[in-house]
C-alpha positions as CSV (number, residue, x, y, z in Angstrom):
1,M,158.5,108.8,110.2
2,A,159.8,106.9,107.2
3,K,159.9,108.8,103.9
4,D,157.7,106.4,102.0
5,S,155.0,106.6,104.7
6,I,154.5,110.3,104.2
7,I,151.5,111.0,101.9
8,N,150.6,114.4,100.8
9,N,147.1,115.6,100.0
10,N,147.4,115.0,96.3
11,N,148.4,111.4,96.9
12,F,145.6,110.9,99.4
13,N,143.0,112.2,96.9
14,K,144.3,109.8,94.2
15,I,144.3,106.7,96.4
16,K,141.1,107.3,98.2
17,S,139.1,107.1,95.0
18,E,138.8,103.4,95.5
19,I,136.4,104.0,98.4
20,P,135.8,107.7,98.7
21,Y,136.6,109.1,102.1
22,E,133.3,110.9,102.1
23,K,131.6,107.5,102.5
24,F,133.5,106.9,105.7
25,S,132.9,110.4,106.7
26,Q,129.1,109.9,106.6
27,I,129.3,107.0,109.0
28,I,131.6,108.9,111.3
29,K,129.1,111.8,111.5
30,E,126.3,109.4,112.4
31,I,128.4,107.9,115.2
32,E,129.3,111.3,116.5
33,K,125.7,112.4,116.4
34,S,124.7,109.2,118.3
35,Y,127.4,109.9,120.9
36,E,126.0,113.4,121.6
37,E,122.5,112.1,121.9
38,I,123.6,109.3,124.3
39,V,125.3,112.0,126.5
40,E,122.0,113.9,126.8
41,I,120.1,110.7,127.6
42,Y,122.6,109.9,130.4
43,K,122.2,113.5,131.9
44,K,118.4,113.2,131.9
45,A,118.1,109.5,132.9
46,E,115.5,108.9,135.6
47,H,116.0,105.1,135.7
48,N,118.8,102.7,134.9
49,R,121.4,105.5,135.1
50,R,124.2,103.0,135.8
51,I,123.4,101.1,132.7
52,C,123.4,104.3,130.7
53,G,126.8,105.0,132.2
54,I,128.2,101.6,131.2
55,M,127.1,102.2,127.6
56,L,128.3,105.8,127.7
57,E,131.8,104.8,128.8
58,R,132.1,102.6,125.7
59,V,130.7,105.1,123.3
60,L,133.0,107.7,124.8
61,I,136.0,105.6,124.0
62,A,134.6,104.9,120.5
63,N,134.0,108.6,119.9
64,M,137.6,109.4,120.9
65,I,139.0,106.8,118.5
66,I,136.7,108.0,115.7
67,N,137.7,111.6,116.3
68,N,141.4,110.7,116.1
69,L,140.7,108.7,113.0
70,K,139.0,111.7,111.4
71,I,141.6,114.2,112.3
72,C,144.6,112.0,111.3
73,K,143.0,110.6,108.2
74,E,146.3,110.8,106.1
75,E,148.2,108.9,108.7
76,N,145.4,106.3,108.8
77,L,145.1,105.9,105.0
78,N,145.3,102.1,105.1
79,F,142.3,102.0,107.3
80,F,140.2,104.0,104.7
81,L,141.4,101.8,101.9
82,S,139.9,98.6,103.4
83,E,136.4,97.7,102.4
84,K,136.4,95.3,105.3
85,N,136.8,98.3,107.6
86,Y,134.0,100.1,105.8
87,I,131.6,97.2,106.4
88,N,132.6,96.8,110.0
89,L,132.4,100.6,110.6
90,N,128.8,100.4,109.3
91,R,128.1,97.5,111.7
92,F,129.6,99.6,114.5
93,S,127.4,102.5,113.7
94,I,124.3,100.2,113.7
95,I,125.3,98.9,117.2
96,I,125.7,102.4,118.6
97,S,122.3,103.4,117.1
98,K,120.8,100.4,119.0
99,I,122.5,101.6,122.2
100,Y,120.9,105.0,121.7
101,K,117.4,103.5,121.1
102,L,117.7,101.2,124.1
103,L,118.9,103.9,126.5
104,L,116.2,106.3,125.3
105,E,113.6,103.8,126.3
106,I,114.9,102.3,129.5
107,S,115.9,105.7,131.1
108,Q,112.3,106.9,131.5
109,L,109.3,105.2,133.1
110,Q,106.8,106.0,130.4
111,S,108.8,104.0,127.8
112,L,110.1,101.3,130.1
113,Y,106.9,99.3,130.4
114,K,107.5,96.9,127.5
115,Y,110.9,95.9,129.0
116,I,109.3,95.5,132.4
117,K,106.5,93.4,130.9
118,Y,108.9,91.0,129.3
119,N,111.6,91.1,132.0
120,N,114.4,91.3,129.5
121,I,116.4,94.4,130.4
122,E,119.5,92.5,131.7
123,K,119.6,90.1,128.7
124,I,119.3,92.9,126.1
125,V,121.9,95.1,127.8
126,K,124.4,92.3,128.1
127,N,124.0,91.2,124.5
128,L,124.3,94.7,123.2
129,K,127.4,95.3,125.4
130,D,129.0,92.1,124.1
131,D,128.2,93.1,120.5
132,F,129.9,96.5,121.0
133,D,133.0,95.0,122.7
134,S,133.5,92.3,120.0
135,T,132.9,94.7,117.1
136,I,135.4,97.3,118.4
137,Q,138.0,94.5,118.6
138,I,137.3,93.4,115.0
139,L,137.7,96.9,113.7
140,N,141.3,97.0,115.0
141,F,141.4,100.8,114.9
142,P,144.9,102.4,114.3
143,L,144.7,104.2,117.6
144,K,145.3,101.9,120.5
145,V,143.6,102.7,123.8
146,N,143.2,101.0,127.2
147,Y,139.9,99.2,126.7
148,N,140.0,97.0,129.7
149,L,136.6,97.8,131.1
150,N,135.7,95.7,134.1
151,S,133.0,93.2,133.0
152,D,132.3,92.0,136.6
153,D,131.8,95.6,137.7
154,D,129.5,96.1,134.8
155,D,127.4,93.1,135.8
156,K,127.1,94.5,139.4
157,R,126.0,97.9,138.1
158,I,123.4,96.3,135.9
159,K,122.1,94.2,138.8
160,A,122.0,97.3,141.0
161,D,119.9,99.2,138.5
162,I,117.5,96.4,138.1
163,N,117.1,96.0,141.8
164,D,116.5,99.7,142.2
165,L,113.9,99.6,139.5
166,N,112.1,96.6,141.1
167,E,112.1,98.3,144.4
168,Y,110.7,101.5,142.9
169,L,107.9,99.6,141.1
170,Q,107.2,97.6,144.3
171,Y,106.5,100.7,146.4
172,I,105.7,103.7,144.2
173,E,102.0,102.9,143.9
174,G,99.9,106.1,143.4
175,D,98.5,104.5,140.2
176,L,102.0,104.5,138.6
177,T,101.8,100.7,138.7
178,D,99.1,98.1,138.4
179,S,98.4,95.1,140.6
180,D,101.2,93.2,138.8
181,K,103.7,96.0,139.5
182,N,103.9,96.9,135.8
183,V,103.6,100.5,134.5
184,S,99.9,101.2,134.7
185,D,97.7,102.0,131.7
186,I,96.9,105.3,133.3
187,V,100.5,106.5,132.9
188,I,100.6,105.2,129.3
189,H,97.3,106.8,128.4
190,L,98.0,110.2,130.1
191,N,101.5,110.4,128.6
192,A,100.0,109.8,125.1
193,L,97.2,112.3,125.7
194,N,99.6,115.0,127.1
195,N,101.9,114.6,124.1
196,T,99.0,114.9,121.8
197,I,97.6,118.0,123.6
198,N,101.0,119.7,123.3
199,S,101.3,118.9,119.6
200,K,99.6,120.3,116.5
201,L,97.4,117.2,116.2
202,Y,95.1,118.2,119.1
203,D,91.9,120.0,118.2
204,H,91.4,122.8,120.7
205,D,87.6,123.3,120.6
206,E,85.7,125.7,122.8
207,F,85.0,124.1,126.1
208,D,81.3,123.7,126.9
209,E,81.1,120.8,129.4
210,F,80.6,122.9,132.6
211,L,79.2,121.6,135.8
212,P,75.8,123.0,136.9
213,Y,76.4,126.1,139.1
214,N,73.3,125.3,141.2
215,D,74.9,122.1,142.4
216,F,77.3,124.2,144.6
217,E,76.5,126.0,147.8
218,I,79.3,128.6,148.5
219,L,80.2,128.6,152.2
220,N,82.5,131.6,152.2
221,N,82.0,134.9,150.3
222,D,85.3,136.6,151.1
223,F,86.0,137.1,147.4
224,S,89.3,135.2,147.6
225,S,90.6,133.3,144.7
226,T,89.7,130.0,146.4
227,R,86.2,129.4,148.0
228,K,85.0,126.5,150.1
229,C,81.7,125.0,148.7
230,K,79.3,122.2,149.5
231,R,78.6,120.1,146.5
232,I,75.3,118.2,146.1
233,K,75.9,115.1,144.1
234,N,73.6,112.0,143.8
235,G,71.9,113.0,147.1
236,D,75.3,113.2,149.0
237,N,77.0,116.3,150.2
238,D,80.8,116.9,150.1
239,F,83.2,119.8,150.3
240,V,85.1,121.1,147.3
241,A,87.2,124.2,146.5
242,L,86.4,126.7,143.8
243,K,89.6,128.2,142.4
244,L,89.4,131.2,140.1
245,V,90.8,130.6,136.6
246,N,93.2,133.2,135.4
247,N,94.0,131.9,131.9
248,K,91.0,130.3,130.1
249,N,93.0,129.1,127.1
250,D,95.4,127.1,129.2
251,I,92.5,125.5,131.1
252,I,90.7,124.5,127.9
253,K,94.0,122.9,126.8
254,Q,94.6,121.1,130.1
255,V,91.1,120.1,131.2
256,K,91.3,116.7,129.7
257,I,94.5,115.9,131.6
258,L,93.2,117.5,134.8
259,S,90.1,115.4,134.9
260,K,92.2,112.2,134.9
261,L,94.8,113.3,137.6
262,E,92.4,112.0,140.2
263,K,93.9,108.7,139.4
264,C,97.0,109.7,141.4
265,H,96.3,109.8,145.2
266,N,98.9,112.5,145.7
267,I,97.6,115.0,143.3
268,I,94.7,117.2,144.4
269,K,91.6,115.9,142.6
270,F,89.9,117.9,139.9
271,Y,86.2,117.5,139.3
272,G,85.4,120.0,136.5
273,L,84.7,123.7,135.7
274,I,81.8,126.0,136.5
275,I,80.9,129.5,135.5
276,E,79.8,131.9,138.2
277,D,76.1,132.6,138.0
278,N,75.4,135.5,135.5
279,N,79.1,136.2,135.0
280,V,80.5,134.3,132.0
281,D,83.9,136.0,132.6
282,K,84.5,134.1,135.8
283,W,85.4,130.5,135.5
284,Y,86.3,128.3,138.5
285,L,88.1,125.0,138.8
286,V,86.3,122.6,141.1
287,N,88.9,120.8,143.2
288,E,89.1,118.5,146.1
289,W,88.8,120.4,149.4
290,A,92.0,120.4,151.6
291,E,90.6,120.4,155.1
292,Y,93.9,121.3,156.8
293,G,95.0,123.9,154.2
294,N,98.5,124.1,152.9
295,L,101.6,122.5,154.4
296,R,103.0,125.7,155.9
297,N,99.7,126.4,157.7
298,Y,99.6,122.9,158.9
299,Y,103.0,122.8,160.6
300,L,102.5,126.3,162.0
301,E,99.2,125.3,163.6
302,Y,99.8,121.6,164.6
303,G,103.6,121.6,164.9
304,P,106.1,120.5,166.1
305,L,105.4,117.5,163.9
306,D,106.4,113.9,164.6
307,V,109.3,112.6,162.5
308,N,107.0,109.9,161.1
309,V,104.5,112.5,159.9
310,K,107.3,114.5,158.3
311,L,108.5,111.4,156.5
312,K,105.0,110.5,155.4
313,F,104.5,114.0,153.9
314,A,107.8,113.8,152.1
315,V,106.9,110.4,150.6
316,D,103.5,111.6,149.6
317,I,105.0,114.6,147.7
318,A,107.7,112.4,146.1
319,R,105.1,110.0,144.9
320,G,103.0,112.8,143.3
321,L,106.1,114.3,141.6
322,N,107.1,110.9,140.2
323,F,103.5,110.5,138.8
324,L,103.7,114.0,137.1
325,K,107.2,113.2,135.7
326,S,105.9,109.9,134.2
327,I,103.1,111.6,132.3
328,G,105.2,114.5,131.1
329,M,103.7,117.2,133.3
330,I,106.5,117.9,135.7
331,N,107.3,121.2,134.1
332,C,103.7,122.4,134.7
333,I,103.9,122.9,138.5
334,S,105.9,124.8,141.1
335,I,106.9,123.1,144.4
336,Y,106.8,125.1,147.6
337,A,105.0,124.7,150.9
338,E,101.9,126.7,150.0
339,N,101.3,124.5,147.0
340,I,101.2,121.3,149.0
341,L,97.7,120.7,150.4
342,I,96.8,118.5,153.4
343,T,93.5,116.7,153.1
344,D,91.2,115.5,155.9
345,R,93.1,112.2,156.0
346,E,96.3,114.0,156.5
347,T,97.6,113.1,153.1
348,A,100.0,115.6,151.4
349,K,98.9,116.4,147.8
350,I,100.3,118.6,145.1
351,G,97.8,121.3,144.3
352,G,97.5,124.4,142.3
353,N,96.9,125.1,138.6
354,F,98.7,122.8,136.2
355,N,99.8,125.4,133.6
356,S,103.3,125.9,132.1
357,I,105.5,128.1,134.1
358,D,107.9,130.6,132.5
359,Y,110.3,132.4,134.8
360,S,112.1,134.2,132.0
361,N,111.5,137.9,131.6
362,M,110.1,138.1,135.2
363,N,111.4,140.6,137.6
364,L,111.8,138.7,140.9
365,E,112.3,141.9,142.8
366,R,109.0,143.4,141.9
367,N,106.8,140.3,141.8
368,S,105.5,139.7,145.3
369,K,104.4,136.1,144.6
370,L,107.9,135.2,143.2
371,E,109.6,137.0,146.1
372,N,108.1,134.3,148.4
373,L,109.5,131.6,146.0
374,T,113.0,133.0,145.5
375,Q,114.6,130.6,147.9
376,Y,112.8,127.7,146.2
377,L,114.1,128.6,142.7
378,A,117.1,126.7,141.3
379,P,120.2,128.8,140.6
380,E,119.9,128.1,136.8
381,L,116.5,129.9,136.8
382,L,117.8,132.9,138.7
383,N,120.9,133.3,136.6
384,S,119.5,133.0,133.1
385,N,116.4,134.4,131.4
386,S,116.5,131.5,128.9
387,Q,116.3,128.6,131.2
388,R,113.2,126.4,131.1
389,Y,111.6,125.1,134.2
390,E,112.5,121.4,134.0
391,T,112.8,118.3,136.1
392,K,116.2,119.2,137.7
393,S,114.7,122.6,138.7
394,I,111.8,120.8,140.4
395,I,114.2,118.6,142.2
396,Y,116.0,121.6,143.6
397,S,112.7,123.0,144.9
398,F,111.8,119.7,146.4
399,G,115.1,119.6,148.2
400,K,114.3,123.0,149.7
401,L,110.9,121.8,150.7
402,L,112.4,118.8,152.4
403,W,114.5,121.2,154.5
404,E,111.3,123.2,155.4
405,I,109.4,120.1,156.4
406,A,112.3,119.1,158.7
407,E,112.8,122.5,160.2
408,E,109.1,123.7,160.1
409,K,110.1,127.2,158.9
410,Y,110.5,129.0,155.6
411,P,114.0,128.9,154.2
412,Q,115.5,132.4,154.5
413,K,118.9,131.8,152.8
414,R,120.1,130.0,149.6
415,Y,122.2,127.6,151.7
416,E,120.5,126.4,154.8
417,T,121.9,123.8,157.3
418,F,119.8,121.4,159.4
419,S,119.5,122.1,163.1
420,T,120.4,119.5,165.7
421,N,116.8,119.2,166.9
422,S,115.2,118.3,163.5
423,F,115.6,114.6,164.4
424,L,115.4,113.5,160.8
425,P,117.7,110.6,159.7
426,K,121.1,111.4,158.2
427,E,120.0,109.9,154.8
428,Y,117.0,112.4,154.7
429,K,119.4,115.3,155.2
430,E,121.8,114.0,152.6
431,I,119.2,113.6,149.9
432,S,117.9,117.1,150.6
433,Q,121.4,118.6,150.3
434,K,122.1,116.6,147.1
435,A,118.9,117.8,145.6
436,T,119.9,121.4,146.2
437,N,123.3,121.1,144.6
438,D,124.1,124.1,142.4
439,D,125.0,121.8,139.5
440,P,121.7,120.4,138.1
441,Y,123.4,117.2,136.9
442,L,124.7,116.3,140.4
443,R,121.1,116.3,141.8
444,P,119.6,112.9,142.4
445,T,116.6,111.7,140.3
446,L,113.1,111.8,141.5
447,A,113.1,108.0,141.5
448,K,116.2,107.9,143.7
449,I,114.7,110.5,146.1
450,F,111.5,108.4,146.4
451,I,113.3,105.2,147.1
452,T,115.4,106.9,149.8
453,L,112.4,108.5,151.5
454,H,110.3,105.4,151.3
455,R,113.0,103.3,153.0
456,L,113.3,105.8,155.8
457,Y,109.5,105.9,156.2
458,K,109.1,102.2,156.3
459,N,112.3,101.8,158.3
460,D,113.2,98.9,156.0
461,D,116.8,98.9,154.6
462,K,116.6,95.4,153.3
463,K,117.5,95.2,149.6
464,L,115.2,93.3,147.3
465,S,116.5,90.0,146.1
466,S,118.0,89.9,142.7
467,S,115.5,89.5,139.9
468,T,115.4,86.7,137.5
469,Y,114.6,87.5,133.9
470,V,112.9,85.4,131.2
471,L,115.3,85.1,128.3
472,K,113.7,85.5,124.9
473,N,115.1,83.8,121.8
474,E,116.9,86.5,119.8
475,V,118.0,86.2,116.2
476,K,121.5,87.6,115.6
477,E,123.4,88.0,112.4
478,K,127.2,87.8,113.1
479,G,130.3,87.6,111.0
480,I,131.5,89.6,108.0
481,I,130.0,89.7,104.6
482,K,132.6,88.1,102.4
483,E,131.3,89.4,99.1
484,S,130.0,92.9,99.7
485,K,128.4,95.0,97.0
486,F,128.8,98.5,98.5
487,S,130.2,99.8,95.2
488,D,126.9,98.8,93.5
489,F,125.1,101.6,95.3
490,N,128.0,104.1,95.5
491,Y,128.7,103.3,99.2
492,M,125.7,105.2,100.3
493,T,124.8,104.9,104.0
494,L,121.4,103.7,105.1
495,D,120.3,107.3,106.0
496,I,121.2,108.5,102.5
497,A,119.2,105.5,101.1
498,M,116.2,106.6,103.2
499,I,116.5,110.1,101.6
500,Q,116.5,108.4,98.2
501,H,113.5,106.4,99.2
502,K,111.5,109.6,100.1
503,L,112.3,111.4,96.8
504,S,109.5,111.3,94.3
505,D,112.0,110.5,91.5
506,G,114.3,108.5,93.7
507,D,116.2,105.5,92.4
508,C,114.3,102.5,93.9
509,N,116.8,99.9,92.5
510,L,119.8,101.7,94.0
511,A,118.0,102.1,97.4
512,F,117.0,98.5,97.4
513,K,120.6,97.3,96.9
514,C,121.6,99.4,99.9
515,F,118.7,98.0,102.0
516,E,119.6,94.4,101.0
517,T,123.3,94.8,101.9
518,Y,122.7,96.5,105.2
519,S,120.1,93.9,106.2
520,K,122.9,91.4,106.0
521,L,124.8,93.5,108.5
522,G,122.0,93.0,111.0
523,D,120.2,96.4,110.5
524,M,116.6,95.7,111.1
525,R,115.5,99.0,109.5
526,A,117.2,97.9,106.3
527,K,115.6,94.4,106.5
528,Y,112.2,96.0,107.0
529,F,112.5,98.2,103.9
530,K,113.8,95.3,101.9
531,A,110.6,93.5,102.7
532,Y,108.6,96.7,102.2
533,Y,110.0,97.3,98.7
534,I,109.2,93.7,97.7
535,H,105.7,94.0,99.1
536,K,105.1,97.3,97.2
537,K,106.6,95.8,94.1
538,Y,109.1,98.7,93.8
539,I,111.6,96.2,92.5
540,K,111.1,93.1,90.3
541,L,112.0,89.6,91.6
542,D,112.1,86.6,89.4
543,I,109.8,84.5,91.6
544,D,106.1,83.7,91.5
545,D,103.5,85.5,93.7
546,T,103.3,82.7,96.3
547,K,107.0,82.6,97.0
548,R,107.1,86.4,96.9
549,D,104.4,86.6,99.6
550,Q,106.2,83.9,101.7
551,L,109.5,85.9,101.5
552,I,107.7,89.1,102.5
553,A,106.1,87.4,105.5
554,K,109.4,85.8,106.5
555,L,111.3,89.1,106.4
556,F,108.6,91.0,108.3
557,K,108.5,88.3,110.9
558,E,112.3,88.4,111.4
559,V,112.2,92.1,112.1
560,A,109.1,91.9,114.2
561,E,110.6,89.2,116.5
562,L,113.5,91.4,117.5
563,D,111.2,94.2,118.6
564,E,113.4,96.8,117.0
565,Y,111.2,98.2,114.2
566,P,107.5,98.0,115.3
567,E,106.2,98.8,111.8
568,A,107.2,95.3,111.0
569,Q,105.0,94.0,113.8
570,I,102.0,95.7,112.1
571,R,103.0,94.4,108.7
572,Y,103.4,90.8,109.9
573,G,100.2,91.1,111.9
574,Y,98.5,92.0,108.7
575,C,100.0,89.0,106.9
576,L,98.6,86.8,109.6
577,Y,95.2,88.6,109.5
578,K,94.9,88.2,105.8
579,G,96.8,85.0,105.3
580,I,99.5,86.6,103.1
581,G,102.5,84.3,102.8
582,V,101.5,82.4,106.0
583,K,98.5,80.6,107.2
584,K,95.7,82.9,108.4
585,N,95.8,83.1,112.2
586,L,93.8,85.9,113.9
587,K,94.9,84.9,117.4
588,E,98.6,85.3,116.4
589,A,97.8,88.5,114.4
590,L,96.4,90.0,117.6
591,E,99.6,89.2,119.4
592,Y,101.7,91.2,116.9
593,Y,99.2,94.0,116.8
594,T,99.4,94.2,120.6
595,K,103.2,94.2,120.5
596,A,103.1,97.0,118.0
597,A,100.6,98.9,120.1
598,E,102.9,98.7,123.1
599,N,105.6,100.1,120.8
600,H,103.5,103.3,120.2
601,Q,102.0,102.3,116.7
602,I,98.7,104.1,116.6
603,N,96.9,102.0,113.9
604,A,98.0,98.9,115.8
605,M,96.3,100.2,118.9
606,Y,93.1,100.5,116.9
607,N,93.5,97.0,115.3
608,A,94.2,95.4,118.7
609,G,91.3,97.2,120.3
610,F,88.9,96.1,117.5
611,L,89.9,92.5,117.7
612,Y,89.6,92.4,121.5
613,F,86.2,94.0,121.3
614,S,84.9,91.8,118.5
615,G,86.3,88.5,119.8
616,D,87.3,87.5,116.3
617,A,90.7,86.4,117.5
618,G,89.1,83.8,119.8
619,K,88.2,85.6,123.0
620,K,86.5,88.9,123.8
621,D,88.2,91.2,126.3
622,F,86.4,94.4,126.8
623,K,89.0,95.8,129.2
624,L,91.9,95.4,126.8
625,G,89.7,96.5,123.9
626,E,88.9,99.7,125.7
627,R,92.5,100.2,126.7
628,Y,93.9,100.1,123.2
629,M,90.9,101.8,121.5
630,K,91.1,104.8,123.9
631,L,94.9,105.0,123.5
632,A,94.4,105.3,119.7
633,A,91.7,107.9,120.3
634,Y,94.0,109.9,122.6
635,H,96.4,110.0,119.7
636,Q,93.6,111.6,117.6
637,Y,93.3,108.5,115.3
638,K,89.9,109.2,113.7
639,P,88.7,105.6,113.2
640,A,89.3,105.1,116.9
641,M,87.6,108.3,117.9
642,E,84.6,107.4,115.8
643,Y,84.5,103.9,117.2
644,C,84.5,105.2,120.8
645,K,81.7,107.7,119.9
646,K,79.6,105.0,118.2
647,H,80.0,102.5,121.1
648,N,79.7,105.1,123.9
649,I,83.3,104.7,125.2
650,L,84.0,107.7,127.4
651,L,87.4,109.4,126.7
């Protein structure tokens, strides 16, 4: 190294005062945090895993470069002296944050629906990938790495993910999708309701909506935990099962969800609760009656089973598991043959009590019930007292169940092989073996298992044709700011500005300068808060009220159009509703309220529901009105709850 290129710590501290290194360090920390979060998203991705991998490959390279930059900061002093690099590093951080948000939403079914609705996954992914690739080249990092990622290969992987998703939506049914093969309202509603129930927002009142005990005629009095009954309803008789409740508190918490699980044809139906006559301590769940008992009893009595029957049962169970995963209840069940019930139409349904399962602190050797489940429990549950019962553990149990369905016997060992007379296809055996891999992250997703089993059941290996996607106009801000003003707000990052915003004595002028600068870098959150500050008059602008309102509406619309910050959709919807800065237009206001509602904005759900019910926006639509009003009520939004109560909308 040349003598004049060696810089000691004292020299570094003197020179870096032009742009303090700590300002770069804040951005680097944000990039590192996003990288860690993207890794976790990839590990848990249920859908679009290849796309998640494409983005992770890029962020992994970026994180390596950033880490080297941080460790060797003295050798890279020139990089830290450049305000151009500071601006571009900010831009880079913004792009990585967008990648995180996109992957978070497209990797799980319950948040995928808006992308499915607008058919724009491929377009958004490719644009974001191109933005990342071009920005990393502009940055010209000191560390040179091989960044020759295969673009053609990326395109093939993106297409493969989209084809898999389309195939999944085409055949999953079970009320996960609607008639247009979009994610159904049932999934969206139940996911919102389940999240609310598990949060502090939900009001757990005493349950008092019991079914009349006299409506049931008990047919077996063997004092077992489950009794067969004849139910008299509207002059018709049918059979139901009464299952003794062990934990009343859990049932009170879950009864709202349980009552709606009948929407999935592969979950045992729940009708309500009853109290045994003259015994208030005995509560019973009223469930659908399974005529053929559980799966193990079925194959022992009616086996050997036909291959087609085995495949049908496997598909039924996979469909039920996918439904539970989509509404956030996958960790509330256990999968083993005795918890799969066979109805009179020979449909396999997931049964049992949907309460949270905790295997920690349980002695498997002494618990007779768990002894029967030991072979079904994933290694991570057996080897650690702190492991939660999560999706990957369920997948392991399902893999063992697939083996039991094939062999028609209880698995006796941790590692079972398929016999030569099981007659199940090779792909069936492979997916079962992959599902029982000791490493949770090498197990296939539930979506992948379903697609594999469904293809085998239908004996249709034809791949769906490539999908075409409607391209939306997207506003992009590219290029470099020639006259930056970062020094005016002490080089604070957007996150630091947000902290300043929340302080009761925060410096609004300083925060606004930051928002204004970052909005020029293409950060939609910054642009939103720029508009918000002008709207709230936190800063003074030398323009009249009319022009100020027009500027507010313009900025909110720009953010709302890109669908990145849904609060802007509500704000611009309000501008249209009230005629602030734009011509009053209730029809267009409803469009933006609907978009915001689809982006989980609760008050937008109420506003959209109200306009659909009232017809003020041009056309009444009671179905959509009920959809959004109920969704807001499920989030415990009081105006929506009161509206539903006043208008007799059943929740």
